[in-house]
C-alpha positions in Angstrom: -3.3 3.2 -15.8 -3.0 4.5 -12.0 -0.7 1.2 -11.3 1.8 2.2 -14.2 1.8 5.9 -13.1 2.4 5.0 -9.9 5.1 2.4 -10.5 6.7 5.3 -12.7 6.8 7.5 -9.7 8.3 4.7 -7.7 11.2 3.9 -10.0 11.7 7.5 -10.4 12.7 7.4 -6.5 14.3 4.0 -6.5 16.8 4.8 -9.3 18.2 7.9 -7.6 21.9 7.4 -7.1 21.5 7.7 -3.4 18.6 5.3 -3.0 20.5 2.6 -5.2 23.6 3.0 -3.3 21.5 2.3 0.2 19.7 -0.5 -1.7 23.0 -2.2 -2.4 24.4 -1.7 1.0 21.2 -3.3 2.4 21.5 -6.3 0.1 25.1 -6.8 0.6 25.0 -6.5 4.5 21.8 -8.3 4.8 23.5 -11.4 2.8 26.6 -11.0 4.6 25.0 -11.2 8.1 22.4 -13.3 7.3 24.9 -16.2 5.8 26.2 -16.3 9.5 25.0 -19.4 11.3 22.6 -18.3 14.2 21.4 -15.3 12.9 18.3 -14.3 10.9 16.6 -11.4 9.3 15.0 -10.2 12.4 18.3 -9.9 14.3 20.0 -8.5 11.2 17.3 -5.7 10.9 17.5 -5.2 14.8 21.4 -4.9 14.8 21.3 -2.5 11.6 18.6 -0.4 12.6 20.5 2.2 14.6 22.6 2.8 11.3 19.5 4.2 9.4 18.7 6.8 12.1 20.5 9.6 10.0 19.3 8.6 6.6 16.3 10.2 4.9 13.1 8.1 5.5 13.0 6.6 2.1 16.6 5.5 1.7 16.1 4.3 5.2 13.1 2.1 4.5 14.7 0.9 1.0 18.0 0.0 2.9 16.1 -2.2 5.6 13.9 -3.9 2.7 17.5 -4.8 1.3 18.5 -6.1 4.5 15.4 -8.3 4.8 15.8 -10.0 1.3 19.6 -10.1 1.6 19.1 -11.8 5.2 16.6 -14.3 3.7 19.0 -15.3 0.8 21.7 -15.7 3.3 19.5 -18.0 5.4 19.2 -20.3 2.5 22.8 -20.5 1.7 23.8 -21.5 5.3 20.9 -23.9 5.2 22.3 -25.4 2.2 25.9 -25.2 3.1 26.2 -26.1 6.6 22.7 -27.7 7.4 21.9 -24.8 9.6 18.8 -22.7 8.6 19.6 -18.9 8.9 15.8 -18.5 9.8 12.6 -20.4 10.5 11.4 -20.6 7.1 14.8 -21.9 5.9 14.1 -24.9 7.8 12.8 -27.3 4.9 15.6 -26.0 2.5 18.0 -28.2 4.8 16.3 -31.6 4.2 17.2 -31.8 0.4 19.6 -28.6 0.1 22.5 -30.1 2.4 22.3 -33.7 0.9 22.9 -31.6 -2.7 25.8 -30.0 -1.2 27.2 -33.2 0.3 27.1 -34.7 -3.2 29.1 -31.8 -4.7 26.0 -30.2 -6.1 26.0 -27.1 -3.7 26.0 -24.8 -6.8 23.0 -25.8 -8.4 21.1 -25.7 -5.1 22.4 -22.3 -4.1 21.3 -21.1 -7.9 18.0 -22.8 -7.5 17.4 -21.3 -4.6 18.6 -17.7 -5.8 16.5 -18.1 -9.0 13.5 -19.2 -7.5 13.6 -16.6 -5.0 14.1 -13.9 -7.9 11.1 -15.2 -9.7 8.9 -15.3 -6.4 10.0 -12.3 -5.1 9.3 -10.4 -8.4 5.7 -12.1 -8.8 5.1 -11.0 -4.9 6.0 -7.3 -5.5 3.7 -7.3 -8.5 0.6 -8.6 -6.3 1.6 -6.0 -3.8 1.5 -3.2 -6.3 -1.8 -4.3 -7.8 -3.7 -4.8 -4.7 -2.5 -2.4 -2.2 -4.5 0.4 -3.4 -7.8 -1.4 -3.3 -7.0 -2.6 0.2 -6.2 0.8 1.3 -9.5 2.0 0.3 -10.9 -0.6 2.5 -8.4 0.3 5.3 -9.9 4.1 5.5 -13.1 2.3 6.8 -11.3 1.1 9.7 -12.3 2.5 13.1 -10.8 1.6 16.6 -13.3 -1.2 16.8 -12.1 -2.7 13.6 -8.5 -2.3 14.3 -9.0 -4.1 17.5 -10.7 -7.1 15.8 -8.2 -7.6 13.3 -5.5 -7.6 15.8 -7.5 -10.5 17.5 -7.6 -12.3 14.1 -3.8 -11.6 13.5 -3.0 -13.2 17.0 -5.2 -16.3 16.5 -3.5 -16.5 12.9 -0.3 -16.3 14.7 -1.4 -19.0 17.1 -3.1 -21.5 14.4 0.1 -20.9 11.9 2.8 -21.2 14.6 4.9 -24.7 14.4 4.6 -26.9 17.5 2.5 -27.0 20.1 -0.6 -24.6 20.2 -0.4 -24.3 24.1 3.0 -23.1 23.6 2.2 -20.6 20.9 -0.8 -19.3 23.0 1.6 -18.9 25.9 4.2 -17.1 23.8 1.6 -14.7 22.6 0.4 -13.9 26.1 3.8 -13.2 27.1 4.3 -10.9 24.5 1.1 -9.1 25.2 1.9 -8.6 29.0 5.6 -7.7 28.2 3.9 -4.9 25.8 2.2 -3.5 28.7 5.4 -2.5 30.5 5.9 1.3 30.5 3.7 4.3 30.9 0.0 4.1 30.0 -0.6 6.8 27.2 -4.1 7.6 28.7 -3.4 7.9 32.6 0.2 8.6 32.4 0.8 6.1 35.1 3.9 3.8 35.0 2.8 0.2 34.6 4.7 -3.0 35.6 8.0 -0.8 35.7 8.7 -2.2 39.3 10.1 1.2 40.3 13.2 0.7 37.3 13.3 4.0 35.9 14.5 2.5 32.7 11.4 0.5 32.4 8.8 3.7 32.4 9.4 4.1 28.7 8.9 0.4 28.1 11.1 -2.6 27.0 12.7 -1.8 23.7 11.7 -4.3 20.6 15.0 -4.3 19.5 16.4 -5.4 22.9 14.0 -8.4 22.7 14.7 -9.1 19.2 18.4 -9.1 19.7 18.2 -11.1 22.9 15.6 -13.6 22.1 16.9 -14.4 18.4 20.6 -13.1 18.4 22.2 -14.3 21.7 19.6 -17.0 22.2 20.8 -18.7 19.2 24.4 -18.1 20.1 23.8 -19.6 23.5 22.2 -22.5 21.7 25.2 -23.2 19.8 27.8 -22.9 22.3 25.9 -25.2 24.2 26.6 -28.1 21.4 29.8 -29.7 21.1 32.3 -28.6 18.3 31.9 -31.5 16.1 27.9 -30.6 16.0 28.9 -27.1 14.8 29.3 -28.5 11.2 31.2 -26.4 8.6 30.9 -27.1 5.0 34.5 -27.4 3.5 33.9 -28.8 0.1 34.3 -27.1 -3.2 31.7 -26.0 -5.3 31.4 -27.9 -8.6 29.5 -26.4 -11.3 27.4 -23.2 -10.5 24.3 -23.5 -12.6 21.6 -26.4 -12.7 21.5 -28.6 -15.7 18.6 -28.7 -18.0 17.1 -31.6 -16.3 17.2 -29.7 -13.0 15.4 -26.9 -14.7 12.8 -29.1 -15.9 12.3 -30.1 -12.5 12.3 -26.9 -10.6 10.4 -24.8 -13.0 7.0 -26.3 -12.0 7.9 -26.3 -8.5 8.5 -22.9 -8.6 5.5 -21.8 -9.9 3.8 -23.9 -7.3 5.7 -22.7 -4.4 5.2 -18.9 -6.0 1.5 -19.4 -5.8 1.2 -20.7 -2.4 3.7 -18.2 -1.0 1.8 -15.2 -2.5 -1.3 -16.3 -0.5 -0.1 -17.3 2.6 2.2 -14.4 3.0 -0.7 -12.1 3.4 -1.9 -14.0 6.7 -1.1 -12.5 9.9 1.9 -14.7 11.9 3.9 -17.4 10.2 2.6 -16.8 6.8 6.2 -17.2 4.9 7.0 -20.1 7.3 3.6 -22.1 6.5 4.2 -21.5 3.0 7.8 -22.8 2.8 6.0 -25.9 4.7 3.2 -26.2 2.7 5.3 -26.0 -0.5 7.7 -28.8 0.6 4.7 -31.1 1.6 2.8 -30.3 -2.1 6.0 -31.2 -3.8 6.2 -34.6 -1.8 3.1 -35.6 -2.7 3.6 -34.8 -6.5 4.9 -37.8 -8.3 8.4 -38.1 -8.8 9.6 -38.1 -12.7 11.7 -41.2 -13.9 15.0 -41.3 -12.5 14.5 -38.3 -10.3 16.3 -38.2 -6.9 14.1 -39.1 -3.9 13.0 -36.4 -1.5 15.4 -36.1 1.6 18.2 -37.5 -0.8 19.0 -34.2 -2.6 15.8 -33.6 -4.8 16.2 -29.8 -6.4 12.4 -29.4 -6.0 13.0 -29.5 -2.1 15.0 -26.5 -2.4 13.2 -24.4 -5.1 9.7 -25.0 -4.1 10.3 -24.0 -0.2 12.7 -20.9 -1.1 10.1 -19.5 -4.0 7.1 -20.0 -1.1 9.4 -18.5 1.4 10.3 -15.2 -0.6 7.1 -14.5 -2.4 5.5 -14.6 1.2 8.0 -12.2 2.3 6.8 -9.9 -0.5 3.3 -10.2 0.3 3.7 -9.8 3.9 4.3 -6.1 3.2 0.6 -5.4 2.2 -0.7 -5.6 5.5 1.9 -3.2 6.9 1.7 -0.7 4.4 -2.1 -0.7 3.9 -3.2 -1.3 7.3 -0.2 -0.4 9.6 -0.5 -4.1 11.1 2.9 -6.0 11.2 2.2 -9.7 10.1 5.4 -10.8 11.2 8.6 -10.2 13.2 10.5 -8.5 10.6 7.6 -6.5 9.7 7.1 -5.4 13.4 10.8 -4.0 13.0 9.7 -1.8 9.9 7.0 -0.5 11.9 9.5 0.4 14.4 11.9 2.0 11.6 8.8 3.9 10.4 8.0 5.3 13.7 11.5 6.5 14.2 11.2 8.7 11.2 8.0 10.0 12.1 6.0 7.8 9.5 2.8 6.7 11.0 2.4 3.0 9.2 -1.2 2.6 7.8 -3.2 3.7 4.7 -2.3 7.3 5.1 1.3 6.6 4.0 -0.1 6.0 0.1 -1.7 9.4 0.0 0.3 11.5 2.2 3.5 9.8 1.1 3.2 8.2 -2.3 7.1 8.8 -3.0 7.9 6.6 0.1 5.2 4.1 -0.7 5.9 3.6 -4.3 9.5 4.1 -4.0 9.8 1.1 -1.7 7.7 -1.1 -3.9 9.9 -0.3 -6.9 13.2 -0.6 -4.8 11.8 -4.3 -4.0 12.5 -5.4 -7.8 15.8 -3.7 -8.0 16.8 -5.5 -4.3 16.1 -8.9 -5.8 17.9 -8.2 -9.0 21.1 -7.0 -6.9 20.7 -10.0 -5.1 20.9 -12.6 -7.9 23.8 -10.3 -9.3 25.5 -10.4 -5.8 24.8 -14.0 -4.6 25.6 -16.0 -7.7 29.3 -14.9 -8.4 29.9 -14.4 -4.6 29.0 -18.1 -3.7 32.7 -18.9 -2.8 33.3 -15.9 -0.9 30.1 -17.2 1.6 31.9 -20.6 1.8 34.9 -18.9 3.1 33.3 -17.0 5.5 31.4 -19.9 6.9 35.1 -21.7 7.6 35.7 -19.1 10.2 35.9 -21.0 13.5 33.1 -20.5 15.7 35.2 -19.3 18.7 36.3 -16.2 16.5 32.5 -15.8 15.2 30.3 -15.5 18.6 32.2 -12.9 20.3 31.9 -10.7 17.2 28.4 -11.3 16.8 28.0 -10.7 20.6 29.9 -7.3 20.6 27.9 -6.3 17.4 24.8 -6.8 19.1 25.8 -4.9 22.2 27.1 -2.1 20.3 23.6 -2.0 18.3 21.4 -2.1 21.4 23.5 0.7 23.4 23.7 3.0 20.3 20.0 3.1 20.2 19.5 4.7 23.7 23.1 5.1 24.9 22.0 3.3 27.7 24.0 0.2 29.6 20.7 -1.1 31.1 19.7 -2.2 27.6 22.8 -4.3 27.1 22.0 -5.9 30.3 18.5 -6.6 29.1 19.8 -8.2 26.0 21.9 -10.4 27.9 18.8 -11.4 30.0 16.8 -11.9 27.1 19.4 -14.2 25.7 19.0 -16.5 28.1 15.4 -16.5 28.1 15.6 -16.9 24.1 17.8 -20.1 25.0 15.1 -21.3 27.8 12.5 -21.1 24.6 14.8 -23.2 22.3 15.1 -25.7 25.2 11.4 -25.8 25.6 10.7 -25.9 22.0 9.0 -22.6 22.1 8.9 -20.4 18.9 10.0 -16.9 20.0 8.3 -15.3 16.8 4.5 -15.2 18.3 6.2 -13.4 21.3 7.4 -10.8 19.3 4.1 -10.2 17.7 2.1 -10.1 20.8 4.7 -7.5 22.1 4.5 -5.3 19.2 0.8 -5.6 18.9 -0.1 -5.5 22.6 0.2 -1.8 23.0 -1.9 -1.3 19.8 -4.7 -3.5 20.8 -4.7 -1.9 24.6 -5.0 1.5 23.0 -7.8 0.7 20.3 -10.0 -1.3 22.7 -9.7 1.7 25.1 -10.7 4.1 22.1 -13.5 2.0 21.2 -14.9 1.9 24.3 -14.8 5.7 24.8 -16.2 6.2 21.4 -19.3 3.7 22.5 -19.5 4.8 25.9 -18.7 1.5 27.5 -20.7 -0.4 25.2 -19.1 -3.8 24.2 -21.6 -4.6 21.5 -19.6 -2.0 19.2 -17.4 -5.1 18.0 -20.4 -6.9 16.7 -22.6 -4.1 15.5 -20.2 -2.6 13.2 -20.0 -5.0 10.1 -16.5 -5.0 9.4 -15.6 -5.6 13.1 -17.9 -8.5 13.4 -16.6 -9.9 10.0 -13.1 -9.9 11.3 -14.0 -11.4 14.8 -16.2 -14.2 12.7 -13.2 -15.2 10.8 -11.0 -15.5 13.9 -13.7 -17.6 15.4 -13.8 -19.7 12.1 -10.0 -20.3 12.3 -10.3 -21.5 16.0 -13.0 -23.9 15.0 -11.3 -25.1 11.7 -7.9 -25.8 13.7 -9.8 -27.7 16.5 -11.5 -30.2 14.1 -9.5 -33.5 14.8 -8.8 -34.1 10.9 -7.2 -30.8 10.5 -5.3 -31.0 13.8 -3.7 -34.3 12.7 -2.7 -32.7 9.1 -1.5 -29.9 10.8 1.0 -31.6 12.9 1.8 -34.0 10.1 2.5 -30.7 7.9 5.0 -29.3 10.6 6.9 -32.8 11.3 9.0 -33.2 8.5 11.9 -35.6 8.9 
């Protein structure tokens, strides 16, 4: 009964005209920018974050959540139509989605992605609503030692679940942790690693790094390719809806993808990314029906399963953010920034001190998913026209929009130069095959780890055993150690590499 009454409060907040309007704006803007090549949800939210400063906190978060779903839908649209994943978790959608588009079946592919995402999003939101309260009760038992141990588990989880080389993932995490320490020390008031640059005494802005590494880095990478490699889909979409046979194939795949995504999305690090890879791997291992198209040649299951897993994971990734105040991925880290801007401390106290915001945000997720279905299915033709804009017109607009967005946060030209520098660094990461998401996770968790470690040391009078004598902290550290041992096993290591290398 508590769940129903809480959801009633949430829908009461979410269906007010102003919140419905901002939810719609978020979904529309997110889809519009998410569909552009080279920009995913992280860059989209980073660019549009300044626009939420003047809004009430509930409306701001509802709009940002709408941007998140919209950018993800847009990512799958780009993956299917132009063989270019809008974000990392749309990488596997490219394999079969683009083949379907080339066969003139872009409509059913886009519809499968949209319908699968809608179903998975609804299930993920239901899990979030059902399990948020019990997890919050546990969160109240967390002290500085427990938070530090939890962040250790989160960082190890990010390393284990990152695609590609473990060494590179660890390097990215460490670099992110070091960058997070730039600025003024909260305990002593001394400037750290600022190199006597006044602008760095407040630290490096998260938006600056996100825009540079993701937005500008991708643009530089795209410009480094010849024009013939920047493929643009120019064919016509014939038939929007999947056939009965398509539905028969995709429904079990959507259910499997949703289950996988809901479970893996809660994990810190690349939960949604791993979910989409895992869902695709499961489908490839599932026997083909008679007459079904092989995988890699345009199988609709290869679109429906990863997109369902990706969106279910996106919804359940809100659980650690809203209950523990720990961002499990780069997008959630931006949401922490948005909450902080509006003087809301992410964590277990949000549910008790601000139930309208907590349950309003959860209720808005259902409405956001519904709006996206209504928006995306009829507007597929418009997205295709947008993708035919020549890249020489497209990238200057993106660069300008990023520069305006980052300047408006602090009214400081130094930040604009910094974005350019991080753009070049992002391009170097792409060339080296380093995934930037662990860097952002390390950057956001670094200062929090530093603060909680020192607080735990102060409370225990310098006794390091506090991390293993407190049961919750010891359990979290044991889980982190178990993750390291499991991933170090030769058989698991081989399977992990196989899961991430898909041709």
